[in-house]
C-alpha positions as CSV (number, residue, x, y, z in Angstrom):
1,M,12.1,-15.6,-5.0
2,T,10.1,-13.4,-3.6
3,I,8.4,-10.1,-4.6
4,A,8.3,-6.7,-2.4
5,R,5.6,-3.9,-3.4
6,I,7.1,0.0,-1.9
7,S,4.2,2.0,-2.2
8,E,3.6,5.5,0.1
9,L,0.5,5.8,2.1
10,E,-1.9,8.1,0.7
11,R,-4.4,9.6,2.6
12,K,-8.0,8.7,3.5
13,A,-10.4,10.7,2.3
14,T,-12.5,10.8,4.9
15,Q,-9.0,12.2,7.0
16,S,-8.2,16.0,6.3
17,G,-5.5,16.3,8.5
18,K,-2.1,15.4,7.8
19,A,-0.7,12.4,10.1
20,H,0.6,9.1,9.2
21,T,1.2,11.1,6.0
22,G,4.8,10.2,4.2
23,S,4.5,7.3,6.0
24,W,5.9,4.0,3.5
25,L,4.9,0.3,2.9
26,L,6.2,-2.6,2.7
27,E,4.0,-5.6,1.1
28,F,4.7,-9.3,-0.6
29,E,3.0,-9.3,-3.4
30,R,0.8,-13.5,-4.2
31,Q,3.4,-16.7,-5.8
32,Q,0.0,-18.4,-5.7
33,P,-3.3,-17.7,-7.8
34,L,-6.2,-17.5,-4.8
35,R,-8.8,-20.6,-5.0
36,P,-12.0,-20.8,-3.9
37,D,-12.5,-23.7,-1.3
38,P,-15.0,-26.2,-2.4
39,L,-16.9,-26.1,0.5
40,T,-17.2,-22.5,1.9
41,G,-16.4,-21.3,-1.1
42,W,-14.4,-18.4,-0.1
43,N,-10.9,-17.4,-2.1
44,G,-7.7,-18.8,-0.4
45,S,-4.2,-19.9,-0.6
46,G,-1.1,-21.0,1.1
47,D,1.0,-18.5,0.5
48,T,0.5,-16.5,3.7
49,R,3.0,-13.6,2.8
50,P,0.7,-11.1,1.5
51,Q,-0.8,-11.8,5.0
52,V,2.4,-9.5,6.3
53,R,2.2,-5.7,6.6
54,L,6.0,-3.1,7.2
55,T,5.1,0.5,7.4
56,F,8.3,2.5,7.7
57,P,9.4,6.2,8.1
58,T,11.2,6.4,4.7
59,K,11.4,5.3,1.5
60,E,15.2,5.3,1.9
61,G,14.2,2.1,5.1
62,A,11.9,0.2,2.4
63,I,14.3,-0.4,0.1
64,A,17.3,-0.9,2.6
65,Y,15.0,-3.3,4.6
66,C,14.9,-5.6,1.0
67,N,19.1,-5.4,0.8
68,K,18.8,-6.6,3.6
69,H,16.7,-10.0,3.3
70,G,17.5,-10.3,0.3
71,L,14.5,-9.2,-1.8
72,E,13.2,-7.8,-5.2
73,H,11.4,-4.9,-4.6
74,H,9.6,-2.3,-7.2
75,V,8.7,1.1,-6.1
76,V,4.9,2.8,-6.3
77,A,5.1,6.9,-6.4
78,A,1.1,8.0,-4.5
79,P,-0.3,10.0,-6.9
80,P,-0.6,13.5,-6.4
81,V,-3.1,14.7,-4.4
82,R,-5.3,17.3,-6.2
83,L,-7.3,20.0,-3.7
84,K,-10.1,21.4,-5.0
85,I,-10.5,25.2,-4.3
86,Q,-14.3,26.1,-3.9
87,A,-15.5,29.3,-1.9
88,Y,-19.6,28.2,0.1
89,A,-20.5,31.2,-2.6
90,D,-20.3,28.6,-5.1
91,N,-22.4,25.8,-4.7
92,F,-24.9,29.1,-5.1
93,R,-23.7,30.2,-9.5
């Protein structure tokens, strides 16, 4: 059974704007464990589903996609954003 993880896209630490916030990402859980390649030593597996990443404007759209295609899913909420309000003068106190 294919399991999908739906999570809210977080703002990167280097972003100050709010562009592309509120979007939702659907990723598939890995079904096979990673194993090292004997020649290169790199980890890999035959499961290609984790490479697929779909974005949706709403959480309900992502859930509807899972229901339409018969996918099990779980929703991972983004942690709350905490702003640290600080004045420049606080650096010299």
